C-alpha positions, 0 to 999 in steps of 0.5 A: 351435446355441442356448445351450440346445442346447449345454447339453443336449449337454454334459449328455448327454455327462456323462450317458454319461461318468458311466454309464461310470464307474458301470459301472467302479466297480461292476465293481471289486468283481466277483469279490472275496470278502466277508469273513465277517460282511460278507455284508450288503455284497452288497446294496450291489451289488444296489442299485447295479444297481437304480440303474444300470438306472433311469438307463439306462432314463431315458436310453432313454426320453429318446430318444423313441418311434415308434408304428406305426399301420396299418403305418406309423410315425406317432407320435413323442414323448418320454415325459417323464412316464415319465422322471420316474416312473423318476427318482423310483425312481432318487432313492429307490434312491440315498437308500436306498443312502446311508442304508444304506452312506454313514455312516462308522460301520460299526456304524450301517450294519449296524444300518440294513441290518438294519432295512431287511431286516426291513422288506422281509421283514415286508412279504412276510408280509402278502401273500396266498399260495395256493401251498405253496412260498410258505407255506414261504418265508414260514415260513422268513422268519419265523425270519429276522425274529425273529433280526433283531428280536433283533439290532436290539433288542440294538444300542446304536443302538436307543437313538436311537429313542423307545419308539413308534419302536422298536415301529414299527421292529420292525414293519418301518417302517425309515424310522421317524423319517426321511422321504424329505426327511430322507434327502435332506438327510443324503445332501447335498441342499439341503432345499428343492430336494429337497422341491420336486423330490421332490414334483414327481416324486411328482406324476407317479408318482401322476397328480396333476392338475398332471402331467396338465396338463403332459403336455397342454401339452407337445405339441411335441417341443421342450417334451417335450425341455425337460421331459426334459432337466430330469429327466436333470439329476437323473440326472447329479447322482445319478451324481455323488453315487453315484461318491463315496459308493460309492468311500468304501465300497469301496477298489477303487472308490476306486482306479478313481475316482482313476485316471480324473481326467477322469471324476472331474472330471465327477463333482465338477462335478455333485456339488452340495452344499447350498450349490451347490444353494441357487443351483441351486434358485433357477434351477430355480424360475425355469425351472419357472415358464417351463416350467409345472412349478409 
């Protein structure tokens, strides 16, 4: 077995280990009552579910696909392009989770949650609607938007924004003043590494020329596997970060994490901080030159 094969096999084992840990952590909150006034914490579970489903989809896509032609299986390929599209969604989902729930300042978390919720409701107000039941929903949500806007304006955290930013915030632009790279940095990712990886994944989501070029070049299964394992590595890192950020928010999850030292060690090994990622970033740049990612 080659060194790359050994490394890929180890990564696949860690991916499965951290998926199992993910389930245990989120399940630790199942059936637990949320205290009055803390209903906003319920959406932490929804975001966790969204992230988990993306991660499972990435793993499933990495197994490859066979397409039947004229009644017989004839085409087998690994859709590394779709793995990257889903990986971008997973990355953004984790960043939103961390932005909303990762701070030790609970009042800041609540403030950010309200701006995020207002943003989603405001987006739906822009949809073209044709059914009366949908008009009723939008009318009801306008009242929620007004209430959220009032609470946001009355929060001491609003002073962290300029006058122009406050207007945009109340219009629903919850990331006002923070791009995805800023959210990545605050979540503990190396800034240059994040920008490079995120730009690469976005290229696949938006069908850039380079993404089409790389799909055309990766004709062999070995190339497709290489490009897929590279992205699955991002999934492992996300799960490792999630294990600790989720556990820091929910005591029940922290108990689960500490009760499984092997899984915790795996998460710790993959929870790269900025200093760790500085070295990884250099290696990834070298790898991408060889693989044609640049």
